[in-house]
C-alpha angles and dihedrals in degrees: 000000000000112000091002136122102236094205097055099024086228113135118228088220145358128231111229103209097196111214109349115229092015100071092119090059097044091110092055092042090054093062100073089041090053093048091049091048093051090049089048095050095043096043097046095042090048092053091050091049093045095048092046094050102037111079092198088065095054093110132114094257093057093041088059089047090053090050090050090051090049092050092047093048093049093042095055093040089056093069113007099076091049090046092052090051086057094050099041105031103019088238095159105152120101127178115251093240091042087054092053091048091050092049090049093053095043094051094038094052091046089055089046091055092052089051094050091050087054090050089050090052089050089050091053090047094055093042094053103032097037104024096154091052097040099105093043096050098042098047120163088258093054092046090053093047096051093041090053088046090054091047091049093050092051092049096046094048093047097046094074091059089062094050092046091056094040093060097043118107112237117207101141096083129266102266111122111198095216143075095244138021105278118180098239095038091058094039091055087064090066125096090208131088111287097177091110091053091054092045093048091045090056092046091049093049091047093047094046109029095022093051094041091049091049091052091045092049091050092048092049094045087060095041094048089066089059131050111309101212128190096270090057090052089052091051092049090053089051091051093051092045090051107039105036096061091036095056091040090054096044097049098040090051089058107030108019108048095113095050103039121059116252095238090056087056090054094048094049090045091057096042094050088058097040103035098069094049090048099046103033096074090046094048093048096039092053098039102040114077096198091056093048092050091045090051091051092049090047093049095051092043091056089044092055090049091054091048092053 
């Protein structure tokens, strides 16, 4: 097999094929992804900077928003630069271990984003249903502990994907029909039994997205009986942006491959990773009054410094 160790049936590298059938238009396709990535980087880094420097934003809700921005920034950075190298320079080779590392970070950060959205729903639940105890319930210590617990859950549930792929025999070539290393895209190159990969993937999605969506639904079922303020509206928008394309991508990859064109799968797979980092800063920046006011104060403060 090209690029493979014949004794172990483990390839030295994979070839990321980009978007099959649309290779001639890769340069044009890269333009919207580049714009979205720039917006995602500037927007999320701007939110993190603003929240860290504005004392009025040093509250649990904005700490979680900063964590979401950090997760979004890291998530899109884990695959977009590599994808653009494929589109621009046809640099399609990726080392086997580097592929596993990329897959780990993509899936771990996706799980982390789901967990942070759940924590933000918990924050809104406490703020609206227990306003007088809000500061005493969500202390800095509690925020750190539940954030670390969410991170540990994401890491522990993603690590098995790496081991499952590491020990599979690969004898169907090393051409991955994708723009990044996705668990199932790589597993389908194996000539071994990948049933456990499919089953564990379903279990992980149910345990992460299913559990988080249940908690979010319970929180907002209670919240909707109270006053739904602008921040809640922003959070609902973020939830829709994150989960709708994610579930569509997950289930069509497993059950709809024969009815949906492959290039549509690739587009959706990239959008579901890049759309939340691009839109979340815009949604929260537009909808949240404190962030708008903080941005205005920060802008004029920097402007005054420059004039001096």
